[in-house]
N, C-alpha and C positions, 0 to 999 in steps of 0.2 A: 444870658447870651450877650456877646459883644457886638451889638448892632443898634443904631439909632434909627428907629422907624416909628410909625404911628402906633404900632403895637407895643413899643417900648421893650423890645427884646434886649437882653443885657448879659453881662458876664457873671461868673460864678466862682466862689471860693468856699472852703467848708471844714467843719468837724462836727459830729453829732454826738450829743450826750443824751441820756434818757432822764428818768424822772424822780422827783422827790417823794418821800413818804406821804407828804401832804397832798400830792398830786396837783401842785400849783407851780408850774415851770416858769423859769425866767431864762431868757436867751443868754448864751455864753458869748465871750468876746470875739469869737471867730465866726459867729453867725450861724452856728449849727443848732440842732434841737436842744431843748432845755433840760435842766435837771442834772443829777449826779449819779443816779443808780438806775439800772435797767429794771423794767417791770415785766411781770408775766402777763401774757394775753388772757389768762384766766381771770384777771381782774378787770377785763375790758369787755364785759357782756353788754349787748345792745340795751337791755333794760336799765342799766345803771350809767350808761355813757351820757355825758352832758351835751347831747346833740340839739340842734336848733329846732327840730321837729321830732317829737316822740315817735320812736319806731321807724324812723327814716334817716338815712345818711345823705345829707345834701352836699353835693359836689359841684364846684364851679369850674368853668374854663371860659376862654375867650370865644368870640364869634367874629370872623370865621375861625374854625379849628382846622389847622393845616395837617396835611400828610407829612411825614409818616406817623405823626403823633396821634392823629385821629383819621378816620376814614369817611369820605363822603360828607364831611362837615356835620357828622352825627355822633356825638359822644356816647349816646345811649346804646349803640350797636355792639360795643365791646371790642371793636376793631381799631387797630392803630395802637402804638406802644402805650401812650398815656391813658387811653380809655381802658386798655387791658390792665394796666397797673392800678388804676382807680378801683376797678371791680375786684382785683386781687386783694387790695387793702381792705375793701369792704368785707370780703369773705373772711379774712383773718379776724376782723372785728365782730364777725357773727351775723352780718347782714346778707340777705339774699340779693340777687340782681334786681328783683322786683321792689326791694326796699331801698334802692338807690335812686335819688332824684337829682337830675342835673339842672343847673341854673347858669345863666350867662353873666359874666363879669369881665370888664375891661382890665387889661394888664396894669395900666397906669393907675387905675382906680384902686385896685386891691392892695397895692404895695404901700398905700398911704395909711397913716394911723387911723384907728377907729374900729368899732365893732362890725363884724361881718355877718351877712345873712346866709352864710353857708358854713359847713363844718370844716371843709378844706378845699383849696383851689389847686388844680394841677394844670400848669401852663408854662413849662420850661422856666421856672423861676430859679435864677441863680441865687445860691445861698451866700450871703455876705453879712459882715458885721454891721455895715451901715443900714441895710434893710432890716436886720434883726432888732434895731432900735424901735421899729414901728410894727413888726409882725413876728410871728413865730414860724419856724421851719421844722419839718421832720428831719430825720437823718436822710442822706441822699439816696435817691432811687436810680440815679444815672450819673456816670462820670464821662465827660465829653473828651474825645480825642481832637486833634487838629486835622484840618482838611485843606487840600489844594483845589482851587477853583479856577477853571480857565474856560475859554470859549470852545465850542465843539469843533470849529475849524482851525484851532490853534495847532501848531506842530507839536505842542507839549500835551495835547489831549490824550495821547496814547502812552504817556510815561508810565512805567511800571516800577520805578525805583526812585529814591531820593537823588541818586547820582545823575539820573536823566534830566533833572531839573536845574542842574548847576548853571546852565547857560541861560536860564530864564530871567527876565526882569520881573521881580516879585514885589508885591505890596502888601501892607497890613495896617491895621489900626494902631495908633500910638499907644504905648504903655499897656500892651496886652501880652498874654502868653503867646498869641499867634505871632507877634513881631519877634519875640524872643526865640520862638521855635524855628524861625528862618535860619538861625545859626546852624541848625542840624543839617540843612541843605547845603550850606556853604556856597552860596551863589557867587559867580565871578564878578557881579556888579552889586553895589550896595542896594538894599531894598528901599522902595519909596514908602514914606510914612504918611498916613492920613488921619484926620481928626476923628473919623468914625468909619465903621465898616461899610456903611452905605456909600460914602465917598470913594472908598477903595473899590467897591463894586462898580461905581460909575466910571472910574478910571479903567477898569477892565473892559467895560462895555465900549468905551471909546478907544480901546486898544493902546492906551498909554502904558499899560503893563501887560506882561504875558500871562500872569496868573496872580491870584491873591491867596493869602492864608487866613483862615478863620476857623473857629471851633466848628465841629461837625454839625451841631444843630443849626448854627447860623448858616452854614453852607447849604443845608437842606432848604432853608427859607430863601436864601439869595437865588438859588438856581430854580426854585419853583415859582417865585413871586416877584423878584426884583430885576434879575439880569437876563435879558433875552438871549437864547442860544447858549446858555452856560451849562457846564457840566462839572461834576466832582471827579477829579482825576483819581484821588485816593485819600486815605487817612493815615495818620501816624500818631504815636503817643509822644507827648512832649517830655523831654528829659530835664527841662528847667522851668521854673515858675510854678504857679499853683494850677493844678488841674481843675477844670470847671465842672461843677456839680449842681444837680437840680434837687430841690426839696419840695415837699408839699407845703403850701402856705396856709397858716391858720391865724386867727386873731391873736394879737399880742396877749400873752398870759393865759391863753386858752387851756382849760383843764383837760381838753381832749388831746393836746399835743403829745403827752407821754404815751398814750395808747396808739395813736397814729404812728409815732416813731417805732413803737414795739412791733407794729404790724409790718412796717417797711423793713425793719431789721430781720424779722422772721422770714420775709420773702427773699431777702438777700441770703440768709443762712441756708434756706432749703433749695436754693438754686432757681427759684421761680423768676426772679428779676433777670438773671442771665438768659433763661430760656425765652422770656418775652422780648428781650433786646435782640436776640438772634432771630426770632420770628418776625418782628415788626420793623427793626432797624437794619440789621445786617443783611438779611435775606431780601427784605422788601426793597432796599435801595441798592443792593449789590455794589457796595463801595469796597474796592480792593485795599489791602493794607500795603503801604509803601515802606520799604526798608532800604 
């Protein structure tokens, strides 16, 4: 995610490949999952998977765990998009819900090099080539759109189209897809540029701008935890720049990466990821699409 906060939310870019015959992946240059050929889930039975605790799939995430990714700060309840995705991945790998163990791990901690005490971490991790030097990623389970954030008392809060935002003074973080995406709105005044999205959010809070643009996951966080009285006007798909994507994070060179990637790919192919996104993100947040 494109945000500088204590949780280290950050931006995302991606391509995912699967795994080698030797089942020993290495990350590709774009920061996606490792390997060169896909594998069958039939080769990924719980008894043979190299998990940290035999018979158990250990999944990590941050604390607190925010809506709509989790519900009631309780990853174990299966509610919220990422909790539901984690259990769906576990199911594809042959683990029951009772065989999934959750553990807490800080965002900044787990993106550093080193062996992990979990099998994978799900915490809105942007897939990037830079991070892939230190950790492995699965193929993406979510692709983020861009979002418009304003204050609830703003005259632009009720905008239902991109055209309705042309007269707004907009802001975004420098060198991001969000800043590039402002071109699609074609505002009458040049956008204001900030070093990070938190500073853009503060500018909105101070009413120095009418609205800011950020990827949708960051918008969820800003409106729930950072900017008082803020609301998401709507979302739209960027037509320029790299779309931001999330992947499951594993230890660098983990032999589990190919099977986790195969599970994510299977959930994408059978439509499960789309259904979970609709259930926990689209419906739960009721963010309209701007055109």
